[in-house]
C-alpha positions, 0 to 999 in steps of 0.5 A, a space after each residue: 500500500 502506498 504511503 500517500 494516495 495517488 490523488 494526493 500525490 497528483 495534487 502536490 505535483 500539480 502545485 509544485 508544477 505551478 510554483 516552479 512555473 512562476 519561478 522559471 518564467 521570471 514571475 518570481 525572480 531570484 531573490 524575491 519573496 514568494 507569497 505567504 503560505 496562507 496567500 498561496 492556499 487562497 490563490 491555489 485553492 488547496 489545503 495548507 498541507 499541500 502548499 507546505 509539501 510543495 514548498 518544501 519539495 522545491 526548497 529541497 531541490 534548491 529552488 526556494 530558501 525557507 527563512 524562519 521568521 522572514 519568509 520563503 525566497 527564490 534561490 534559483 531558476 532550475 534544480 541544477 542551478 539550485 544544486 550548483 548554488 548550494 555546492 559551490 557557494 563557499 568555493 575558493 574564488 580562484 576555482 570559480 575564476 578558473 571555471 568562468 575563464 574556461 567557459 567564457 573564453 570558449 563561448 567567446 571564441 564560438 561567438 566570434 565565429 557564429 554571431 549574427 547581426 541580432 547578436 551584435 545589436 544585443 551585445 551593443 545594447 548590453 555593453 551600453 547598459 553596463 557602462 550606464 550602470 557603472 556610471 550610476 554608482 548603483 552596485 546591484 544594477 551594475 552586477 545585473 548588467 555585467 552578468 547580462 552582458 556575459 550571458 549574451 556573449 555565451 548566447 552568441 555562441 549558439 551552443 545550447 548546452 553551453 548556454 544552459 550550463 552558463 545560465 545555471 551558473 549565472 546566480 553563482 557568478 552574480 554572487 561572486 561578482 557582488 562580493 567582488 565589487 562591494 557596496 560601493 563602486 571603485 572607479 579604479 576597479 572598472 574593467 572595460 568590456 568593449 574590446 571583447 564585444 569588438 573582437 566578437 564583432 570583427 570575427 576574431 576568435 583568438 582575441 575574443 577568447 583572450 579577452 574573455 579568459 582574462 576578466 575573471 582573474 582581473 577581478 580576482 587580483 583585486 581581492 
């Protein structure tokens, strides 16, 4: 005899699927607090225990972070991202830099060979946004803009596996960059990314790979 009835299990699975969709679609972005348990009960029209089971399941998978007395927050957008966040959150910064260097240089090399006109428009826009964010002095805005630019370079590689892998690492990269830049942006620590974008634009794989490979170690050298 099963420990729970099929009907009960199916209902919990349905709630898990709905909550996961809110996360993966960006409706509940990483770092945001999700509705409270009573609010979810009302929104979903299910029992409190069903909501509680679903939230705990997503927390176990690394998508949610249950903080007693504060609420439940979105930790990651996929199970793999959640696992990576938990596994590597306390990793040696040099190990993270080496991983970033390896992935980003390979992606930049492919981007220089495969980028489309649309990719270049996106890279130009995100490079400008990164510079605007830096000029604003808003550290969190800069972190988001910098990560978005690096993700766009990876996307221009048109390697779906590499894109998915880097996306799953994105929150870890953001956390690492956030710790590196601190709460106040130091003008002396600004790292120009225009050469990377230009190397991709002119189709120079070696230059693009070289630029991308060095950035993580520039950040590491400031520690």
